[in-house]
N, C-alpha and C positions, 0 to 999 in steps of 0.2 A: 586534483584540485580539492582543497579543503572546503567542505560545505559547512560544517559545524566546528567552530573554533573552541567552544566550551568543552566538547567531547572528543575533539580531534577526529571527526568522521569525514572521510573523503567521498567523492563521487564513486570511486571504485568500490568502496565499502558498501555503499547503498546498492549499487548494481549487483554486487556479489550476493548480498542478502536477499534481494528480490529473486535472483536466479536460483538461489538455494531453496527458498520457500516454494517457488513454482515447481522445481524438480521434486521436492519432497511431497507436495500435495497439489496436483493440477487444478483442484477445485477450490482452493483457498482464496479468500478475499484478502488482498494485501493492503494494509493500511500503514500510515507513518508510524503509529505506535508499535505495530508488529515488526517493522524494520528496525526501529530503535531497540526493541527487546532482542531481536535476532543478533544485534550487534553488542548485546550485553550492556545497554545503556538506556537512557531516558532523556527526553528534552530537558534542557536546563533553562535558559533565558527565553527561548522561543524566537530569537532574532534570526535564526537560520531557516525557520520553517518555510518561507517562500522559496528559497533556493533549494531546500530539501525536497519540497513538493515538485518543483520544476525538474530536478534531477530524477526523481521517481518517474515522472510522466514520460521521460525520454527512454525508459526501459521497455522494450517490446513485450516482456513477460508480465507487465503490470496489468494488462487488460483483464476485464472481468470475465471469469470463466463462463462458458456458454450456459451451463445449468443454472447460473445465478442471474442471468440477464432477464429483464422484463418481469422480475418478481413483483415489483410494485404494481405494475399493470394487471398481472394475474390476480394479485390479492384484492385489488379494487374491483375487478370484474366479479370475483366470488362474493364480495361484500354486496355488490349491487344486485346479484342474483337472489340473495337472501331477502331482500326487501320486498 
């Protein structure tokens, strides 16, 4: 299925990019911008972004790596300890 008509990006392309990034670096945080760059592209009109994000969310390799989870909470706790 074509997700981005401007750049001719398919759901298969998005999933392949996510899988490739996760295999290359298990601890990377995968963002839409990184997926576009991995595909050698960039967002054009932005009309595809809702479908692009929905497609990304369906990929099991998209989850946030364990070392990066709860960073906000840990940062806030350290900030509160300093007070």
